[in-house]
C-alpha positions as CSV (number, residue, x, y, z in Angstrom):
1,M,8.5,12.4,-7.8
2,K,7.5,8.8,-8.2
3,I,5.5,6.8,-5.5
4,L,5.3,3.4,-5.8
5,V,2.2,1.8,-4.4
6,I,2.3,-2.1,-3.3
7,N,-0.5,-3.9,-3.1
8,G,-0.1,-7.9,-1.3
9,P,-1.9,-10.7,-1.6
10,N,-5.7,-10.7,-3.0
11,L,-5.9,-7.5,-3.8
12,N,-6.0,-8.7,-7.3
13,F,-9.0,-10.1,-6.5
14,L,-11.0,-6.9,-5.7
15,G,-14.4,-7.0,-6.9
16,I,-14.5,-10.5,-6.8
17,R,-14.0,-11.3,-2.7
18,D,-16.1,-10.4,0.2
19,K,-17.7,-7.3,-1.6
20,N,-19.0,-6.0,1.7
21,V,-15.9,-5.4,3.0
22,Y,-13.7,-4.4,-0.5
23,G,-16.4,-3.0,-2.4
24,T,-17.0,-3.7,-6.1
25,T,-14.6,-2.2,-7.9
26,D,-12.0,-4.6,-9.2
27,Y,-8.1,-4.2,-9.6
28,N,-8.2,-2.7,-12.6
29,G,-10.2,-0.2,-11.5
30,L,-8.0,0.9,-8.4
31,V,-5.1,0.7,-10.7
32,K,-7.0,3.5,-13.2
33,M,-8.0,5.6,-10.3
34,I,-4.6,5.6,-8.6
35,H,-3.0,6.6,-11.8
36,E,-5.8,9.0,-12.8
37,H,-5.2,10.5,-9.2
38,A,-1.0,10.6,-9.9
39,S,-1.7,12.4,-13.3
40,K,-3.7,14.9,-11.6
41,K,-1.3,15.7,-9.6
42,G,1.8,15.3,-11.5
43,V,3.6,12.6,-10.0
44,D,4.4,9.5,-11.5
45,V,3.0,6.4,-10.0
46,E,3.4,2.8,-10.2
47,C,1.6,0.0,-9.2
48,F,2.7,-3.5,-8.3
49,Q,1.1,-6.2,-6.9
50,S,2.1,-9.8,-6.2
51,N,0.6,-13.3,-3.9
52,S,4.5,-13.9,-2.8
53,E,6.3,-12.5,0.3
54,G,9.6,-12.2,-1.9
55,G,8.5,-10.2,-4.3
56,I,7.0,-7.7,-2.2
57,I,10.3,-7.8,-0.6
58,D,12.3,-7.4,-3.9
59,R,10.3,-4.6,-4.8
60,I,10.3,-2.9,-1.9
61,Q,14.3,-3.3,-2.0
62,L,14.1,-2.3,-5.5
63,A,12.7,1.1,-4.7
64,Y,15.6,2.1,-3.1
65,F,17.7,2.2,-6.1
66,D,15.0,3.4,-8.8
67,G,13.9,6.9,-7.8
68,T,11.0,6.0,-5.7
69,D,9.8,9.0,-3.6
70,G,7.9,7.4,-1.5
71,I,5.6,3.9,-1.1
72,V,2.1,3.0,-0.1
73,I,1.4,-0.5,0.7
74,N,-0.9,-2.3,1.4
75,P,0.9,-5.7,2.6
76,G,-2.9,-7.4,2.3
77,A,-2.6,-10.4,5.0
78,Y,1.4,-10.5,5.5
79,T,0.1,-7.3,7.5
80,H,-0.1,-9.6,10.7
81,Y,2.6,-11.2,10.2
82,S,5.5,-10.6,7.9
83,Y,8.6,-9.6,9.6
84,A,10.2,-9.8,6.8
85,I,8.1,-7.1,4.5
86,R,8.7,-5.1,7.8
87,D,12.4,-5.6,7.9
88,A,12.6,-4.8,4.1
89,L,10.3,-1.5,5.0
90,D,13.0,-0.7,8.0
91,S,15.9,-1.5,6.0
92,F,16.0,2.3,4.6
93,H,14.3,5.6,5.6
94,T,14.9,7.9,2.5
95,F,11.4,8.5,1.7
96,P,8.2,8.1,3.1
97,K,6.1,4.6,3.5
98,V,2.3,4.6,3.8
99,E,0.7,1.5,5.4
100,I,-3.0,1.6,3.8
101,H,-5.9,-1.4,4.3
102,I,-9.2,-0.9,2.5
103,S,-11.4,-1.8,5.5
104,D,-10.5,-0.9,9.3
105,I,-8.3,-3.5,10.0
106,H,-9.1,-2.4,13.8
107,S,-12.5,-3.3,14.2
108,R,-12.2,-6.2,12.2
109,E,-11.4,-10.5,13.8
110,E,-8.9,-10.2,16.2
111,F,-5.7,-11.0,14.6
112,R,-6.2,-8.4,11.7
113,N,-5.6,-6.1,14.8
114,V,-1.9,-6.7,14.5
115,S,0.0,-5.1,12.2
116,V,3.5,-5.6,12.3
117,T,4.3,-3.5,9.3
118,S,3.0,-0.1,10.3
119,P,5.5,0.6,13.0
120,V,8.0,1.1,10.7
121,C,5.3,2.8,8.4
122,D,5.1,7.1,8.5
123,M,1.5,6.8,9.1
124,Q,-1.4,4.3,8.4
125,I,-4.6,4.7,6.8
126,V,-7.2,2.2,7.3
127,G,-11.3,1.9,6.7
128,H,-11.3,4.7,4.3
129,G,-12.0,2.7,1.4
130,L,-10.0,2.8,-2.1
131,E,-9.9,7.1,-1.3
132,G,-7.2,5.7,1.4
133,Y,-4.7,5.5,-1.3
134,L,-5.4,8.4,-2.8
135,E,-4.6,10.2,0.6
136,A,-1.5,8.0,1.2
137,M,-0.8,9.2,-1.8
138,D,-1.4,12.9,-1.2
139,A,0.3,12.2,2.5
140,I,3.9,11.0,0.4
141,I,3.4,14.2,-2.2
142,E,3.2,17.0,1.4
143,K,5.8,14.8,2.7
144,N,8.0,15.5,-0.3
145,S,7.2,19.2,-0.9
């Protein structure tokens, strides 16, 4: 089984930006945590991060062809307005897609309360910190079992 973890804009700045919201673990620490979890579960995982909307769309589209069995996606700020990423996620329904947010976007600024991408995902996990990524991976593993 292959899981693709996509991180959007500014997630490469984990551990640098607003530590009260996103914690002190840096992006490399997150990737390490994801790979260790995947290893324990016996699945392959690829982590992809881009600050570019087009790069994220290209990677989502490639997932259709490359043997991906599920996507975990944190679209970052694109969550709230990228209909292009939404459409890419909605282009195919061959495997599960889980939207993840480190913070609880529903209890933050008003503009963060709306996700245009979650309706085309199988589930959304918010406010569980970095552990939410592992929960999302587990949900994909369970759905594919």
